[in-house]
C-alpha positions in Angstrom: 8.1 19.7 13.4 6.7 16.6 15.2 4.6 14.3 13.1 4.1 11.3 15.4 2.5 11.6 18.8 4.1 10.2 22.0 0.8 8.8 23.2 -2.3 7.3 21.6 -4.4 9.9 19.8 -7.9 10.1 18.4 -8.9 9.6 14.7 -8.9 13.3 14.0 -5.3 13.7 15.2 -4.2 10.6 13.1 -5.8 12.1 10.0 -4.2 15.5 10.7 -0.8 14.0 11.3 -1.1 12.0 8.1 -1.9 15.1 6.1 0.9 17.1 7.5 3.4 14.3 7.0 2.3 13.9 3.4 2.7 17.6 2.7 6.2 17.5 4.1 7.1 14.3 2.2 5.4 15.0 -1.2 8.3 16.6 -3.1 10.6 13.7 -2.1 8.1 11.1 -3.4 7.5 12.6 -6.8 9.9 10.4 -8.7 8.3 7.3 -7.1 4.8 8.6 -7.9 5.7 9.1 -11.6 7.3 5.7 -11.7 4.2 4.1 -10.1 1.9 5.8 -12.6 3.9 4.3 -15.5 3.7 0.9 -13.7 -0.1 1.2 -13.4 -0.4 1.9 -17.1 1.7 -1.2 -17.7 -0.6 -3.2 -15.4 -3.6 -1.9 -17.3 -2.1 -3.1 -20.6 -1.5 -6.6 -19.1 -5.1 -6.8 -17.8 -6.5 -5.8 -21.3 -4.4 -8.6 -22.9 -5.8 -11.1 -20.4 -9.3 -9.8 -20.9 -9.0 -10.2 -24.7 -8.1 -13.9 -24.4 -10.1 -16.7 -23.0 -8.7 -19.0 -20.3 -8.6 -21.9 -22.8 -6.7 -19.8 -25.3 -4.1 -18.9 -22.7 -3.6 -22.5 -21.8 -3.0 -23.4 -25.4 -0.5 -20.6 -25.9 2.3 -21.2 -23.3 4.4 -18.4 -24.6 1.7 -15.8 -24.0 0.9 -17.2 -20.6 4.6 -17.1 -19.6 5.0 -13.5 -20.9 1.9 -12.4 -18.9 3.2 -14.2 -15.8 6.5 -12.4 -16.1 4.7 -9.1 -16.7 2.5 -9.4 -13.6 5.5 -10.5 -11.5 7.6 -7.5 -12.8 4.7 -5.2 -12.0 4.5 -6.4 -8.4 8.2 -6.3 -7.9 8.3 -2.7 -9.1 5.4 -1.9 -6.9 7.2 -3.4 -3.8 10.3 -1.3 -4.8 8.3 1.9 -4.9 6.5 1.1 -1.6 9.8 0.5 0.2 11.4 3.6 -1.3 8.5 5.9 -0.4 8.2 4.5 3.1 12.0 4.9 3.7 11.8 8.6 2.7 8.7 9.2 4.8 10.4 7.6 7.8 13.5 9.8 7.4 11.4 12.9 7.1 9.5 11.9 10.3 12.8 11.6 12.1 14.5 14.6 10.4 17.2 12.5 8.8 18.7 13.4 5.4 18.7 11.0 2.5 18.8 10.9 -1.3 16.9 9.2 -4.0 19.9 6.8 -4.5 19.9 6.0 -0.7 16.2 5.1 -0.9 16.8 2.9 -4.0 19.6 1.0 -2.4 17.4 0.4 0.7 14.5 -0.7 -1.5 16.5 -3.3 -3.4 17.8 -4.7 -0.1 14.2 -5.1 1.2 12.7 -6.3 -2.1 13.0 -10.1 -1.7 11.3 -10.0 1.8 8.6 -7.6 0.6 7.8 -9.7 -2.5 7.5 -13.0 -0.6 5.4 -11.3 2.1 3.2 -10.0 -0.7 2.7 -13.5 -2.0 1.9 -14.9 1.4 -0.4 -11.9 2.1 -2.5 -12.4 -1.1 -2.6 -16.2 -0.7 -4.1 -15.7 2.8 -6.6 -13.1 1.5 -7.6 -15.2 -1.5 -8.1 -18.3 0.7 -10.1 -16.3 3.1 -12.3 -14.9 0.3 -12.8 -18.4 -1.2 -13.8 -19.9 2.1 -16.3 -17.3 3.3 -15.5 -13.8 1.9 -15.5 -12.2 5.4 -12.3 -13.9 6.6 -10.6 -12.6 3.4 -11.7 -9.0 4.1 -10.6 -9.4 7.8 -7.1 -10.6 6.7 -6.8 -7.9 4.0 -6.7 -5.3 6.8 -5.2 -7.3 9.7 -2.1 -8.3 7.7 -1.8 -4.9 6.0 1.1 -3.6 8.2 3.4 -6.5 7.2 5.4 -4.3 4.8 6.0 -1.8 7.6 7.4 -4.5 9.9 9.8 -5.5 7.0 10.9 -2.0 6.1 11.1 -0.5 9.6 12.0 -3.5 11.8 13.7 -5.9 9.3 11.1 -8.7 10.0 11.0 -11.8 7.8 8.0 -12.3 5.5 6.3 -14.7 7.9 7.2 -12.7 11.0 5.9 -9.5 9.4 2.5 -11.1 8.7 2.3 -12.6 12.2 3.3 -9.3 13.8 0.8 -7.3 11.8 -2.0 -9.6 12.8 -1.0 -9.3 16.5 -0.7 -5.5 16.3 -4.2 -5.1 14.8 -5.9 -7.7 17.0 -8.6 -6.0 18.9 -8.4 -2.8 16.8 -9.6 -4.1 13.5 -12.8 -2.0 13.2 -11.0 1.2 14.2 -8.1 0.8 11.8 -10.4 -0.3 8.9 -12.7 2.6 9.6 -9.8 5.1 9.4 -8.7 3.7 6.1 -12.3 3.5 4.7 -13.4 7.1 5.1 -10.6 8.8 3.0 -10.8 5.8 0.6 -14.4 6.5 -0.3 -13.8 10.2 -0.7 -10.8 9.7 -3.0 -12.6 7.0 -5.1 -15.5 9.4 -5.6 -13.1 12.2 -6.5 -11.3 10.0 -9.1 -14.6 8.9 -10.6 -15.8 12.5 -10.9 -12.5 13.6 -12.5 -12.7 10.6 -14.9 -16.3 11.5 -15.8 -15.4 15.1 -16.5 -12.4 14.0 -18.5 -14.5 11.7 -20.6 -16.8 14.6 -21.6 -13.8 16.5 -23.1 -12.2 13.4 -24.7 -15.1 11.0 -25.3 -13.2 8.8 -27.8 -9.8 8.6 -26.2 -10.1 5.7 -23.7 -6.3 5.2 -23.6 -5.7 8.8 -22.5 -8.5 8.6 -19.9 -7.0 5.4 -18.5 -3.6 7.0 -18.3 -4.9 10.0 -16.4 -6.8 7.8 -14.0 -3.7 5.6 -13.4 -1.5 8.6 -12.7 -4.2 10.0 -10.3 -4.2 6.7 -8.4 -0.4 6.8 -8.3 -0.3 10.4 -6.9 -3.0 9.5 -4.3 -1.3 6.3 -3.1 1.3 8.0 -0.9 -1.4 9.3 1.3 -2.4 5.8 2.2 1.2 4.9 2.9 1.5 7.8 5.2 -1.9 7.0 6.9 -0.7 3.4 7.4 2.6 4.6 8.8 0.9 7.0 11.3 -1.6 4.3 12.3 1.2 1.7 12.7 3.0 3.9 15.3 -0.3 4.9 17.1 -1.3 1.2 17.4 2.2 0.3 18.7 1.8 2.9 21.4 -1.7 1.5 22.3 -0.2 -2.0 22.5 2.6 -0.9 24.8 0.1 0.8 27.1 -2.2 -2.3 27.0 0.7 -4.7 27.8 1.9 -2.4 30.6 -1.6 -2.3 32.1 -1.9 -6.1 31.9 1.5 -6.6 33.7 0.6 -4.1 36.4 -2.8 -5.8 37.0 -1.0 -9.1 37.4 
């Protein structure tokens, strides 16, 4: 079964390809999804600890500050590991190549340093953009979003991956952002509805409600990985065609 087109396609085809690829990949991603759900619960616990303390109190208690820093770093490292592992398996299913969970873990650990440093550069760029004028931050959030795919699929360095992602999305920002936004809104509304229904049955169990919400997010996340993967390949085809047209016109 072919999941990636050999020529640029419309939005409907991208969404259809993403759904089919997700269904074909889902069983191979379950371990990563469960692990991601536990990681999200861990993050939730860290955020609650930060919320319960004032900034001044954290500065006066270096031990707590260091433990929180280590916790957030560990969360993000594990998140990068899961992203690499899932993308590796999605790519192998696309190209009909056999792999195992152990293969994906070995691959993920190899890519982990580059992914982690790229993530730091990515969020620094986004935060600076938001602080300066909000809109640049939103622009960079999407224009640099394919950096992890360049690292995982093309072995780019952290800086090269960010630069390549920006170049790839240049001129197609609205289209790519729009494709991400539509399913995001639908899924956010769905999660909120499920959370509201759940709170009616368990009104006094906030921890259980948060856990269910975190696992829902973890089980939905692979769709956006697949959607990004399909868009990445579609946009590369568009760039190749555009570059060819430019060379021919010259």
